[in-house]
Each structure stands twice: as C-alpha cells, then as structure tokens.
KEKEBA-931663 format. One line per field, with one value per residue (C-alpha): x, y, z; residue number from 1. Coordinates in steps of 0.2 Angstrom, whole numbers, padded with zeros to 4 digits, always signed. Example, Ala and Ser with C-alpha at 12.3 -4.5 7.8 and 13.67 -1.06 7.14 Angstrom:
KEKEBA-931663
c1 = +0062;+0068
c2 = -0022;-0005
c3 = +0039;+0036
n = 1;2
END
This chain:
KEKEBA-931663
c1 = -0064;-0058;-0041;-0035;-0022;-0036;-0046;-0031;-0029;-0047;-0045;-0048;-0031;-0040;-0040;-0022;-0023;-0041;-0044;-0049;-0067;-0061;-0050;-0064;-0074;-0059;-0057;-0075;-0072;-0056;-0064;-0079;-0067;-0062;-0047;-0053;-0068;-0061;-0072;-0072;-0066;-0083;-0090;-0078;-0090;-0102;-0089;-0095;-0082;-0087;-0083;-0078;-0085;-0078;-0081;-0073;-0068;-0062;-0054;-0040;-0033;-0014;-0005;-0004;-0014;-0016;-0017;-0027;-0010;+0007;+0013;+0005;+0012;+0015;+0019;+0007;-0001;-0020;-0026;-0041;-0040;-0050;-0053;-0061;-0064;-0062;-0069;-0064;-0070;-0081;-0071;-0060;-0060;-0045;-0044;-0036;-0031;-0027;-0020;-0023;-0014;-0027;-0015;+0002;-0001;+0015;+0005;+0011;+0005;+0015;+0010;+0020;+0023;+0019;+0029;+0029;+0011;+0005;-0011;-0005;-0006;+0011;+0006;+0024;+0029;+0014;+0018;+0034;+0026;+0011;+0023;+0032;+0015;+0012;-0005;+0000;-0008;-0007;-0017;-0020;-0017;-0034;-0035;-0032;-0018;+0000;+0000;-0003;-0018;-0028;-0031;-0041;-0057;-0052;-0042;-0044;-0035;-0019;-0022;-0024;-0009;+0001;-0002;-0019;-0021;-0008;-0015;-0033;-0028;-0018;-0032;-0044;-0032;-0029;-0047;-0050;-0035;-0043;-0059;-0052;-0040;-0049;-0034;-0025;-0008;+0007;+0018;+0014;+0027;+0029;+0041;+0043;+0055;+0054;+0036;+0035;+0050;+0041;+0025;+0036;+0043;+0026;+0019;+0033;+0031;+0011;+0005;+0018;+0007;+0002;+0018;+0030;+0044;+0046;+0058;+0061;+0070;+0076;+0062;+0057;+0050;+0054;+0042;+0040;+0058;+0062;+0050;+0059;+0075;+0068;+0062;+0080;+0088;+0075;+0079;+0098;+0099;+0088;+0091;+0078;+0073;+0070;+0085;+0095;+0112;+0118;+0110;+0107;+0120;+0134;+0129;+0138;+0154;+0152;+0150;+0165;+0175;+0169;+0174;+0192;+0194;+0187;+0186;+0197;+0200;+0184;+0185;+0181;+0192;+0200;+0192;+0174;+0164;+0155;+0158;+0158;+0157;+0151;+0153;+0172;+0173;+0183;+0178;+0175;+0166;+0180;+0191;+0181;+0181;+0183;+0200;+0196;+0178;+0163;+0162;+0152;+0166;+0169;+0160;+0158;+0160;+0141;+0138;+0151;+0142;+0125;+0133;+0140;+0123;+0115;+0128;+0126;+0107;+0093;+0096;+0086;+0094;+0093;+0099;+0110;+0101;+0101;+0083;+0087;+0102;+0111;+0112;+0127;+0142;+0142;+0123;+0123;+0120;+0113;+0102;+0085;+0077;+0059;+0063;+0072;+0080;+0096;+0100;+0097;+0087;+0073;+0067;+0075;+0061;+0044;+0049;+0033;+0035;+0054;+0049;+0041;+0047;+0043;+0028;+0020;+0003;+0011;+0014;-0002;-0014;-0006;+0006;-0003;-0021;-0016;-0019;-0008;+0006;+0023;+0039;+0048;+0041;+0045;+0055;+0065;+0065;+0048;+0039;+0045;+0039;+0022;+0022;+0028;+0014;+0001;+0008;+0022;+0010;+0001;+0014;+0031;+0037;+0051;+0047;+0063;+0054;+0051;+0049;+0031;+0037;+0051;+0039;+0027;+0042;+0044;+0060;+0065;+0078;+0081;+0092;+0098;+0107;+0123;+0120;+0102;+0098;+0080;+0081;+0098;+0105;+0111;+0092;+0092;+0108;+0102;+0086;+0095;+0106;+0091;+0083;+0099;+0098;+0080;+0084;+0099;+0105;+0122;+0117;+0128;+0129;+0120;+0106;+0093;+0102;+0090;+0075;+0082;+0097;+0102;+0111;+0120;+0122;+0136;+0132;+0113;+0102;+0085;+0078;+0085;+0098;+0116;+0134;+0135;+0128;+0110;+0100;+0098;+0091;+0083;+0068;+0078;+0087;+0071;+0062;+0077;+0077;+0058;+0055;+0072;+0078;+0094;+0099;+0107;+0126;+0127;+0115;+0119;+0120;+0123;+0127;+0121;+0129;+0119;+0107;+0100;+0101;+0101;+0118;+0126;+0134;+0146;+0150;+0144;+0147;+0141;+0131;+0136;+0124;+0129;+0141;+0151;+0157;+0163;+0182;+0192;+0203;+0217;+0218;+0206;+0194;+0187;+0171;+0167;+0159;+0169;+0184;+0176;+0173;+0163;+0174;+0171;+0166;+0164;+0147;+0138;+0131;+0124;+0109;+0112;+0096;+0092;+0081;+0066;+0066;+0065;+0046
c2 = +0035;+0019;+0014;-0003;-0002;+0000;-0015;-0026;-0031;-0037;-0049;-0066;-0076;-0090;-0079;-0081;-0099;-0100;-0113;-0129;-0128;-0119;-0134;-0146;-0137;-0137;-0156;-0159;-0150;-0159;-0176;-0172;-0170;-0187;-0189;-0186;-0176;-0159;-0144;-0130;-0113;-0105;-0120;-0114;-0099;-0112;-0120;-0119;-0117;-0111;-0093;-0090;-0082;-0085;-0068;-0072;-0087;-0081;-0091;-0081;-0084;-0085;-0069;-0053;-0048;-0031;-0034;-0021;-0014;-0014;-0016;-0027;-0045;-0053;-0071;-0080;-0097;-0099;-0099;-0098;-0083;-0086;-0072;-0075;-0067;-0077;-0071;-0084;-0073;-0057;-0042;-0052;-0050;-0058;-0057;-0072;-0073;-0090;-0093;-0110;-0116;-0123;-0135;-0142;-0141;-0148;-0154;-0141;-0125;-0111;-0095;-0079;-0067;-0048;-0033;-0020;-0017;-0017;-0026;-0027;-0044;-0049;-0052;-0050;-0065;-0076;-0074;-0085;-0098;-0099;-0101;-0115;-0125;-0120;-0115;-0098;-0090;-0073;-0063;-0045;-0050;-0044;-0026;-0012;+0001;+0001;+0011;+0003;+0015;+0002;-0006;+0009;+0002;-0015;-0025;-0041;-0034;-0034;-0052;-0056;-0046;-0054;-0072;-0077;-0072;-0083;-0098;-0096;-0091;-0107;-0118;-0111;-0112;-0130;-0134;-0124;-0133;-0150;-0145;-0138;-0153;-0167;-0170;-0162;-0154;-0166;-0152;-0135;-0121;-0103;-0090;-0072;-0059;-0045;-0045;-0061;-0068;-0063;-0073;-0088;-0089;-0087;-0101;-0113;-0108;-0107;-0118;-0131;-0142;-0128;-0130;-0144;-0131;-0113;-0099;-0085;-0070;-0055;-0058;-0043;-0056;-0047;-0034;-0023;-0021;-0018;-0003;+0002;+0001;+0013;+0025;+0024;+0030;+0044;+0050;+0048;+0057;+0072;+0087;+0094;+0106;+0091;+0095;+0081;+0077;+0066;+0070;+0057;+0064;+0059;+0041;+0037;+0044;+0033;+0017;+0021;+0024;+0007;-0002;+0006;+0000;-0017;-0024;-0040;-0040;-0049;-0065;-0058;-0053;-0036;-0034;-0036;-0020;-0027;-0035;-0054;-0052;-0034;-0039;-0042;-0024;-0012;+0004;+0018;+0034;+0044;+0040;+0052;+0067;+0083;+0092;+0108;+0112;+0101;+0093;+0079;+0067;+0069;+0069;+0082;+0075;+0076;+0066;+0053;+0051;+0049;+0036;+0026;+0026;+0019;+0006;+0001;-0001;+0004;+0003;+0006;+0023;+0019;+0001;+0001;-0016;-0019;-0017;-0020;-0022;-0008;-0009;-0017;-0008;-0007;-0005;+0014;+0019;+0004;+0009;+0001;-0003;+0002;+0018;+0034;+0037;+0027;+0015;+0020;+0036;+0024;+0022;+0034;+0046;+0046;+0050;+0060;+0069;+0071;+0078;+0062;+0045;+0031;+0020;+0033;+0024;+0008;+0017;+0028;+0014;-0003;+0000;+0013;+0018;+0036;+0046;+0060;+0048;+0058;+0050;+0062;+0054;+0036;+0026;+0012;+0002;+0002;+0008;-0007;-0019;-0011;-0013;-0031;-0035;-0029;-0034;-0047;-0062;-0057;-0050;-0056;-0073;-0076;-0094;-0105;-0121;-0128;-0146;-0147;-0141;-0154;-0168;-0163;-0165;-0147;-0139;-0121;-0111;-0094;-0081;-0063;-0050;-0044;-0026;-0025;-0007;-0012;-0028;-0031;-0048;-0051;-0053;-0069;-0075;-0074;-0082;-0097;-0098;-0099;-0113;-0122;-0120;-0126;-0141;-0147;-0146;-0143;-0130;-0138;-0129;-0143;-0147;-0142;-0146;-0159;-0147;-0129;-0119;-0101;-0093;-0076;-0067;-0054;-0038;-0041;-0027;-0029;-0044;-0038;-0028;-0024;-0026;-0044;-0060;-0055;-0068;-0083;-0100;-0104;-0112;-0126;-0129;-0131;-0142;-0154;-0155;-0157;-0169;-0178;-0177;-0168;-0155;-0139;-0139;-0123;-0112;-0104;-0085;-0074;-0056;-0050;-0035;-0020;-0032;-0037;-0055;-0050;-0041;-0057;-0064;-0053;-0066;-0081;-0087;-0101;-0097;-0109;-0113;-0103;-0103;-0109;-0096;-0096;-0094;-0092;-0107;-0096;-0099;-0097;-0084;-0076;-0072;-0091;-0100;-0116;-0107;-0106;-0118;-0118;-0116;-0114;-0097;-0089;-0090;-0077;-0089;-0076;-0067;-0048;-0040;-0044;-0059;-0048;-0041;-0058;-0061
c3 = +0060;+0068;+0063;+0059;+0073;+0086;+0079;+0076;+0094;+0095;+0080;+0087;+0086;+0077;+0061;+0059;+0057;+0049;+0036;+0043;+0038;+0022;+0017;+0021;+0007;-0004;-0001;-0006;-0023;-0026;-0023;-0034;-0049;-0055;-0067;-0084;-0080;-0087;-0088;-0101;-0097;-0097;-0086;-0072;-0069;-0061;-0050;-0032;-0018;-0001;+0003;-0015;-0030;-0047;-0055;-0072;-0083;-0101;-0114;-0121;-0139;-0142;-0144;-0134;-0118;-0111;-0092;-0081;-0075;-0083;-0101;-0114;-0114;-0131;-0137;-0125;-0128;-0128;-0110;-0098;-0087;-0071;-0058;-0041;-0024;-0008;+0009;+0022;+0036;+0038;+0032;+0021;+0002;-0007;-0026;-0035;-0053;-0062;-0079;-0086;-0102;-0114;-0121;-0115;-0096;-0087;-0073;-0061;-0052;-0047;-0037;-0039;-0024;-0022;-0019;-0005;+0001;-0017;-0022;-0040;-0048;-0055;-0073;-0079;-0068;-0073;-0092;-0093;-0082;-0094;-0109;-0100;-0097;-0078;-0071;-0064;-0049;-0041;-0027;-0023;-0005;+0000;-0004;-0018;-0018;-0012;+0004;+0021;+0023;+0014;+0031;+0038;+0045;+0038;+0051;+0042;+0027;+0038;+0042;+0023;+0018;+0033;+0028;+0024;+0006;-0001;+0009;+0003;-0015;-0018;-0010;-0022;-0037;-0034;-0034;-0051;-0058;-0053;-0061;-0077;-0081;-0072;-0061;-0047;-0050;-0047;-0040;-0032;-0031;-0024;-0030;-0023;-0018;-0006;+0001;-0010;+0000;+0016;+0009;+0005;+0023;+0030;+0020;+0025;+0043;+0045;+0030;+0027;+0016;+0003;-0008;-0012;-0016;-0011;-0017;-0005;-0011;-0001;+0012;+0023;+0035;+0051;+0045;+0060;+0063;+0044;+0046;+0061;+0051;+0038;+0052;+0060;+0044;+0043;+0061;+0060;+0043;+0047;+0057;+0069;+0055;+0044;+0032;+0026;+0033;+0019;+0002;-0011;-0022;-0010;-0010;-0026;-0018;-0003;-0013;-0023;-0007;-0001;-0017;-0016;+0001;+0001;-0017;-0018;+0000;+0005;-0004;-0021;-0035;-0037;-0054;-0047;-0045;-0031;-0014;-0011;+0008;+0014;+0032;+0030;+0023;+0035;+0027;+0039;+0035;+0043;+0028;+0018;+0029;+0019;+0021;+0012;+0013;+0009;-0008;-0016;-0014;+0004;+0021;+0035;+0053;+0055;+0039;+0044;+0061;+0052;+0040;+0055;+0063;+0048;+0046;+0064;+0063;+0074;+0093;+0109;+0114;+0132;+0133;+0117;+0112;+0094;+0087;+0068;+0056;+0047;+0028;+0020;+0014;-0005;-0006;-0002;-0020;-0028;-0041;-0043;-0060;-0055;-0046;-0050;-0033;-0029;-0015;+0003;-0002;-0008;+0010;+0021;+0018;+0008;-0010;-0012;+0005;+0009;+0026;+0032;+0036;+0023;+0026;+0038;+0037;+0044;+0060;+0060;+0055;+0059;+0073;+0084;+0085;+0082;+0066;+0074;+0078;+0078;+0074;+0085;+0100;+0095;+0107;+0098;+0114;+0123;+0106;+0097;+0111;+0109;+0090;+0091;+0104;+0092;+0075;+0076;+0078;+0062;+0050;+0055;+0048;+0061;+0067;+0064;+0067;+0050;+0056;+0049;+0032;+0032;+0037;+0023;+0010;+0007;-0001;+0002;-0007;+0000;-0008;-0004;-0013;-0004;-0011;-0006;+0000;+0005;+0016;+0024;+0020;+0038;+0041;+0030;+0037;+0055;+0051;+0043;+0058;+0069;+0059;+0061;+0080;+0080;+0069;+0078;+0096;+0089;+0077;+0063;+0047;+0038;+0050;+0037;+0021;+0016;+0014;+0016;+0009;+0008;-0006;-0004;-0021;-0023;-0032;-0033;-0028;-0021;-0031;-0048;-0055;-0049;-0055;-0050;-0057;-0055;-0065;-0055;-0060;-0044;-0053;-0061;-0044;-0034;-0047;-0048;-0029;-0027;-0042;-0043;-0025;-0031;-0018;-0026;-0022;-0033;-0042;-0059;-0059;-0074;-0078;-0095;-0103;-0100;-0091;-0108;-0113;-0131;-0128;-0122;-0106;-0097;-0083;-0074;-0056;-0046;-0030;-0015;-0001;+0015;+0023;+0008;-0004;-0022;-0024;-0039;-0043;-0048;-0066;-0081;-0086;-0070;-0080;-0081;-0067;-0072;-0064;-0047;-0033;-0017;-0002;+0017;+0022;+0039;+0049;+0059;+0072;+0084;+0078;+0079;+0086;+0104;+0107;+0111;+0094;+0085;+0086
n = 1;2;3;4;5;6;7;8;9;10;11;12;13;14;15;16;17;18;19;20;21;22;23;24;25;26;27;28;29;30;31;32;33;34;35;36;37;38;39;40;41;42;43;44;45;46;47;48;49;50;51;52;53;54;55;56;57;58;59;60;61;62;63;64;65;66;67;68;69;70;71;72;73;74;75;76;77;78;79;80;81;82;83;84;85;86;87;88;89;90;91;92;93;94;95;96;97;98;99;100;101;102;103;104;105;106;107;108;109;110;111;112;113;114;115;116;117;118;119;120;121;122;123;124;125;126;127;128;129;130;131;132;133;134;135;136;137;138;139;140;141;142;143;144;145;146;147;148;149;150;151;152;153;154;155;156;157;158;159;160;161;162;163;164;165;166;167;168;169;170;171;172;173;174;175;176;177;178;179;180;181;182;183;184;185;186;187;188;189;190;191;192;193;194;195;196;197;198;199;200;201;202;203;204;205;206;207;208;209;210;211;212;213;214;215;216;217;218;219;220;221;222;223;224;225;226;227;228;229;230;231;232;233;234;235;236;237;238;239;240;241;242;243;244;245;246;247;248;249;250;251;252;253;254;255;256;257;258;259;260;261;262;263;264;265;266;267;268;269;270;271;272;273;274;275;276;277;278;279;280;281;282;283;284;285;286;287;288;289;290;291;292;293;294;295;296;297;298;299;300;301;302;303;304;305;306;307;308;309;310;311;312;313;314;315;316;317;318;319;320;321;322;323;324;325;326;327;328;329;330;331;332;333;334;335;336;337;338;339;340;341;342;343;344;345;346;347;348;349;350;351;352;353;354;355;356;357;358;359;360;361;362;363;364;365;366;367;368;369;370;371;372;373;374;375;376;377;378;379;380;381;382;383;384;385;386;387;388;389;390;391;392;393;394;395;396;397;398;399;400;401;402;403;404;405;406;407;408;409;410;411;412;413;414;415;416;417;418;419;420;421;422;423;424;425;426;427;428;429;430;431;432;433;434;435;436;437;438;439;440;441;442;443;444;445;446;447;448;449;450;451;452;453;454;455;456;457;458;459;460;461;462;463;464;465;466;467;468;469;470;471;472;473;474;475;476;477;478;479;480;481;482;483;484;485;486;487;488;489;490;491;492;493;494;495;496;497;498;499;500;501;502;503;504;505;506;507;508;509;510;511;512;513;514;515;516;517;518;519;520;521;522;523;524;525;526;527;528;529;530;531;532;533;534;535;536;537;538;539;540;541;542;543;544;545;546;547;548;549;550;551
END
C-alpha cells in the first residue's frame, strides 16, 4: 500500500492554487444567467459546470427534514436541496450541498465550516441560515469519514481537506444560485469554528475574493503544530509502560485550584467562575502537592511536573526552542458538549485506544510515509522540520499577509474561547500580532482594524459551551461591517441558564476587539453588559514559537 504521506511530496505545487481554469468555467456559467432567467429546482440537474456533476436537485416541502446524518430538523421553509461533486484535478472528489429557499431569498449566500477531519455536512448549521433566507452551502471536504486515514492512496484528498474543497465548493454554489434565482448573490459569507476556523483563515489567505465576510472561530490553523501539541501532551503524561501520570479524574481539582488562585485577579470579577485573562494567572501546580498521601484533590511531584510540561507547551528537547503552545490555565477540565471526556483528556490520547496518541494516522499517513511510525522515536525538533517541509505548504493557514483580502473589500472577524482545551487561544493572539506586523511597519494595534478584528471570549470552551458568555452574535456584527461599513467596536455575548435559551439569560457581556478587554464599571448589575466598558488590555507582541515553526 502506498501511503498518502509518500505521495504528497510529489503533488505538483500548482494544485494548491488550482482554479484559474476552473473559475473561467464558472464565469461562463454566471454570464449565461441573466437577471430574471430563474430556473426551477429540477432544472438544476441539467446545469453544466466544468469538472462538476449535479447529482441531486430536489424540491423539499416546508416542515421537517431527516438529513443523512444527525437528528431530524424541524420547522424548515420550503427549499431546493442541491447536491453535487466537484473534481477539479484527477484524484479529487469534493462533495457539495446547497439549500436554496424557494421563497424569500435574502440575496445572500453563506457557507458553513467543518469540524476536525470529518466529512460530515453541517446540516444543523445550515438550517438556521435557511430559515433566515440565506442560500446555505456546505462541503464534505473531499472525503468520507472522520479519521486522517481517509488519505491513504488519495494524496489529493489532503489538498482538498487542506484548502481546495471550500474554494471549489463556493464557486459551484455561486453559479447554482445565479441559475436558480436569475441573479448572483449580493453578498457571500463564510462562518466556521475549529477546522471551520482553519478553513476561514485559509480562504482569507489563499482565495481572498471568495467571500465578502468571514468568521473564524478557534482556528486550528497551525495544524502541523497543533498535532504536535497533542502528541506532546501524550508523551509528557504517560510513563514508559503507557500508564497515565495525571488521570482525567484529577483535572476537575486542577481547574478548581486555578479558579481559587486567579479568579478576580486577572481583570475579571471575583464572582466569575471563569478567567478573563488566563495568561495573567500565576497558579503553579506545586501549590497542589499532596501532603499526606495521594488523593483526587492533590498532585504528586510527578504529576506536578507533567502539568508544568503541558502548561509550557511542546519544545525541542535539544535546543529548548518552543514548538507549540501549552493550553491555558482554567481549561483543564472544560467539558465539551459533544464528547463524554473532559477538557484536556479529549486529545492527550486516542479515546478509543488510550495507549495511543490522538490522530495517529495524521502521523502515519500524512506526516511520514511509514505505516510503522512510532511516537517513541519522534524528535520534536528535526521531526517537526520534516513534517512542516512536507505538509505546511498544503494544510497550514499561517500567512499573515492579508493585503489581497483587504484589497478585495473583505472583512474578517476572528474569535477564540479563553477556556479552549483543544486549540490554545495564544495561537489566535500570535496570528493577529503577526498580521499587524505585516500590515504596518510599526506593528500598531489597529493596523488591520478596518478589515480584521480578533475577539477573545472569557469562559468559552472549544466553539461552544463553557461557564462564560458563550453565545456570540458574530453574524450580525459581520454583516453590519460588510453591508453598512460599521466596524464592530463590541460583540454581544450571552450566557443562558443551563445553556438553554428557554431557561432565560444568566448574564451578558460585551466582547472587545483585542487588545482591549471588557472591564466592570464598578456599579450596577455585573450580569448586565451595559455595566462594562472596553479598556486597554496588555498585548503579547512576540510570537511564542520559534520562527521556524510558524510556516
């Protein structure tokens, strides 16, 4: 069997920017659709787009819809469900799904992002867009399944997942919209979190004309090093016999100790059960050393050492150079709404095989052409250089030069949860700072303020959930910026009781564009956003990983 890793090095580099001929074909389709020449849903089956097969065009009545995956979705308006497959190069097969309102189209198109390495179409995210009149788009990123092993013998699937699938999908979707409604969309948007955030930044960097507005949440955009961070956690939290050093059961006690030490001392309130600035927290694991035998509420010296190593982040063991970030204090036990395991233990090992690192096939099939790759022999210095040489040009979204996106009139809102146990928020902060340095010789805090802003979210886990204000109105902020030219000075964030809107509002807070931070005015209800104002916060202007690891 030939591995994807072995083949990837032979992929012509032009594939990473393929699309000139493809867009030429798309332009021909768009030009052939004059305003008012609308097509019926069924007629879309005959739509001719180069390298594309429209495999389904079905008029759906108003009511409920049972998607191929996930729960049944209710209360949908009548819509045209379009499915297609795009094959821009040999070996590529990208699935596209498009939902078109039969009536009340608002003139806009929005694409939703993906999660992890999954091919699952985000039907749950498409539904509210459809109800609000958008043409909603999603992609399977060019494969099926949710493990990196999908790329075995399919090197082009890595390119599709890395950046190409979203690009070709939105191109096809725009042409379908033009055919169905008889006019092109007035505005195009993309919104995604996690891998969806990665896709968002990749679009802004590589394909700046695809979207007018982009929302990038908790992006794992330094993907090779994010995986190195997971591997570092595995290595530092396992003994040679593969037994755990810190068991998941102790993570709750660690988070409680962090809260006791730092709550109310990091710019937030003493009544908050989350941190406003984890980097300002001076908690040390040694504070939890057991005094009379080991217990669930204390740490042994071995466990304290392991915790310090995970807070510190992955390093080259020889040079000491920083390879990737550690995870923030306060995120250790952050629960996740879609997984049973808490916080860090989601990724410090494979949940199905606790004696293996997470994402093992990423290393075996993507990073190295070696099905027998052994994590015990991995070198975080020279090994990461080899991984980046092979993969960074295809799957890392690290380019800080967004000049073309700005020139195209694009607007980008990035956000990151400060209790994220999956992607360290410092990754987003450092990317923002690097964009500033690229946009301005002085590196001023507002060098990109007219097209790109970052919002840090206290108490938000990975994309959703958490004890802080975890429901964000980023969509309204982005559309106001794109369509009215009103840049977001704050974004409204809400915490519902029990995380259920039907139970009422527990608290609201304004989110401020980094480096500003929301401060309590000193009077009034601290659960009301009106009693907070944006104030200057500190900046972390020097990226933490060594420059060699920012590819």
